[in-house]
C-alpha positions in Angstrom: 26.5 -66.4 -7.8 24.2 -69.1 -6.5 23.9 -72.5 -8.2 20.3 -71.7 -9.1 21.2 -68.5 -10.9 24.1 -70.2 -12.6 21.8 -73.0 -13.9 19.3 -70.5 -15.1 21.8 -68.4 -17.0 23.4 -71.5 -18.6 20.0 -72.9 -19.7 19.0 -69.5 -21.1 22.2 -69.3 -23.2 21.6 -72.9 -24.5 18.0 -72.3 -25.5 19.0 -69.0 -27.2 21.8 -70.7 -29.1 19.7 -73.6 -30.3 16.9 -71.2 -31.4 19.4 -68.9 -33.2 21.1 -71.9 -35.1 17.7 -73.4 -36.1 16.4 -70.0 -37.2 19.6 -69.2 -39.2 19.7 -72.5 -41.1 16.0 -72.5 -41.9 16.0 -68.8 -43.0 19.0 -69.5 -45.3 17.2 -72.4 -46.9 14.1 -70.4 -47.4 16.0 -67.4 -48.9 17.9 -69.7 -51.3 14.7 -71.4 -52.3 13.1 -68.2 -53.3 16.0 -67.0 -55.4 18.0 -64.9 -53.0 21.7 -64.5 -53.7 23.9 -66.7 -51.5 25.9 -63.8 -49.9 22.6 -62.2 -48.8 20.9 -65.4 -47.8 23.7 -66.3 -45.4 23.6 -62.9 -43.5 19.8 -62.3 -43.7 19.0 -64.4 -40.6 21.4 -62.3 -38.5 19.0 -59.4 -38.7 16.2 -61.5 -37.1 18.5 -63.1 -34.5 20.2 -59.9 -33.6 16.8 -58.2 -33.1 15.7 -61.0 -30.8 18.9 -60.7 -28.7 18.5 -56.9 -28.3 14.8 -57.1 -27.5 15.4 -59.9 -25.0 18.1 -57.9 -23.2 16.0 -54.8 -23.1 13.0 -56.6 -21.6 15.1 -58.3 -18.9 16.9 -55.0 -18.1 13.6 -53.2 -17.7 12.3 -55.9 -15.4 15.4 -55.9 -13.2 15.2 -52.1 -12.9 11.6 -52.5 -11.6 10.1 -50.5 -14.4 7.5 -51.4 -17.0 8.9 -53.2 -20.1 9.1 -50.8 -23.0 6.6 -51.5 -25.8 9.2 -51.3 -28.5 11.1 -54.2 -27.0 8.0 -56.3 -26.9 7.0 -55.5 -30.5 10.5 -56.3 -31.7 10.7 -59.6 -29.8 7.3 -60.8 -31.0 8.1 -59.8 -34.6 11.4 -61.7 -34.5 9.8 -64.8 -33.0 7.1 -64.7 -35.7 9.7 -64.4 -38.5 11.7 -67.3 -37.0 8.7 -69.6 -36.6 7.5 -68.8 -40.2 11.0 -69.6 -41.6 11.2 -72.8 -39.6 7.8 -74.0 -40.8 8.5 -73.0 -44.4 11.7 -74.9 -44.5 10.3 -78.1 -42.8 8.6 -81.0 -44.5 4.9 -80.5 -45.3 3.7 -82.5 -42.4 2.3 -81.4 -39.0 5.0 -83.2 -37.0 7.9 -81.7 -39.0 6.5 -78.2 -38.7 6.0 -78.6 -35.0 9.5 -79.8 -34.5 10.9 -77.0 -36.7 8.9 -74.3 -34.9 9.7 -75.4 -31.4 13.2 -73.7 -30.8 11.7 -70.3 -31.5 8.7 -71.0 -29.2 11.1 -72.2 -26.5 13.0 -68.9 -26.7 9.8 -67.0 -26.4 8.8 -68.8 -23.2 12.3 -68.4 -21.6 12.4 -64.7 -22.2 8.8 -64.4 -20.9 9.8 -66.2 -17.7 12.9 -64.0 -17.3 10.8 -60.8 -17.6 8.3 -62.1 -15.0 11.1 -63.1 -12.5 11.5 -60.8 -9.5 14.7 -60.7 -7.5 14.4 -61.3 -3.7 14.2 -58.2 -1.5 17.6 -57.1 -0.2 16.3 -55.6 3.1 15.2 -58.8 4.8 18.1 -59.0 7.2 17.7 -55.3 8.0 14.1 -55.6 8.9 14.8 -58.7 11.0 17.5 -56.9 12.9 15.1 -53.9 13.4 12.4 -56.3 14.6 14.7 -58.1 17.0 17.2 -55.6 18.4 20.1 -57.0 20.3 20.6 -55.5 23.7 19.8 -55.9 27.4 16.2 -56.1 28.5 14.3 -52.9 29.3 14.0 -53.8 33.0 17.7 -54.4 33.5 18.6 -51.3 31.5 16.3 -49.1 33.7 17.7 -50.6 36.9 21.3 -50.1 36.1 22.3 -46.4 36.4 24.5 -45.0 33.6 28.1 -44.6 34.5 29.2 -41.2 35.6 31.8 -39.7 33.4 34.0 -36.8 34.2 33.4 -33.8 32.0 36.2 -33.0 29.5 39.1 -31.1 30.8 38.6 -28.3 28.3 35.0 -27.7 29.4 36.0 -27.7 33.1 38.8 -25.2 32.4 36.4 -23.0 30.4 33.8 -23.1 33.2 36.3 -22.2 35.9 37.6 -19.4 33.8 34.1 -18.1 33.2 33.3 -18.2 37.0 36.5 -16.4 37.8 35.8 -13.9 35.1 32.3 -13.4 36.5 33.5 -12.9 40.1 36.2 -10.4 39.2 34.3 -8.6 36.5 32.6 -6.1 38.9 35.7 -5.2 40.7 37.7 -5.0 37.6 35.2 -2.7 35.8 34.7 -0.4 38.9 38.4 0.0 39.6 40.2 0.3 36.3 43.5 2.1 36.7 44.0 5.0 34.3 46.9 4.5 31.9 50.0 6.3 33.0 50.6 9.5 31.3 53.8 9.9 29.4 55.8 12.9 30.4 57.8 14.7 27.8 61.2 14.4 29.5 63.8 16.3 27.8 67.2 14.8 27.9 69.9 17.0 29.3 72.7 17.4 27.0 76.0 17.4 28.5 78.5 19.7 27.0 81.4 17.9 25.5 84.5 19.6 24.5 85.3 19.6 20.8 88.7 18.0 21.4 87.1 15.1 23.4 84.5 14.6 20.6 87.1 14.5 17.9 89.3 12.1 19.9 86.4 9.8 20.6 85.3 9.7 17.0 88.9 9.1 15.8 89.3 6.3 18.3 86.0 4.7 17.3 86.9 4.9 13.6 90.2 3.2 14.4 88.5 0.4 16.4 85.6 0.0 13.9 86.8 0.8 10.4 83.7 -0.7 8.8 81.2 1.2 11.0 78.9 3.7 9.4 78.6 7.4 10.5 75.3 6.6 12.2 76.9 3.8 14.3 79.8 6.1 15.2 77.4 8.8 16.2 75.5 6.4 18.5 78.7 5.2 20.1 80.1 8.7 20.6 76.8 10.2 21.8 76.7 12.9 19.2 74.6 13.5 16.1 75.4 11.8 12.8 75.8 15.1 11.1 78.5 16.1 13.6 80.3 12.8 12.9 80.2 13.4 9.2 81.7 16.9 9.7 84.5 15.5 11.8 85.2 12.8 9.1 85.1 15.5 6.4 87.7 17.5 8.4 85.7 20.7 9.1 86.7 22.8 12.1 85.1 21.7 15.3 84.1 25.2 16.5 82.4 26.0 13.2 80.4 22.8 13.5 79.3 23.6 17.1 78.3 27.1 16.1 76.2 25.7 13.2 74.5 23.2 15.5 73.8 25.9 18.0 72.3 28.2 15.5 70.0 25.4 14.2 68.8 24.6 17.7 
């Protein structure tokens, strides 16, 4: 806050306080003189002073917001000042000098609020316009004579360009000579005939070595079907199992 603004605000508060106290005391005296009850006479001036404060704040706010002052605020402020001046004159001595002195605080408040509503804040874009009018930088001749520095292109762009060139070179050959996918041949596995005794011995040996192994794991290790391993575990005859497998095949 600048010293000028601080002095302005302090002076405004002082003038408003003097006007409020003068208006309150004179209105109380007038109300008591005309037979108003004391409890009402002492709070009656607050309605006028409060209306003056609200109207003054509304007028200053509208002016700082750069919009037209609302008419209701002007009417309320003028009515409050008129009531204050009338009370001050009615409570003063019946002489021109006393009435002028009594009416002065309200008139001073009117003039202060009018000055505040006419005050315009300084523009905030002065430094921006000055910077735009006087740009900081080298002269146009020097800037034109000095060539801009050459900068290497980014690595990612260079890599993409090289990849695109390679893809463009090899695209024709790759599309013209595309090898056909290899065909899968159905190669049937030759099953070796294993004797029943050898199969049973192999399964028994695997069960002894791997007691926790499942029949599927034993079948893979022995090279036979899982069903055959289950039959051997169940204790069915080997020849009957082989005949059953042959008939299914």
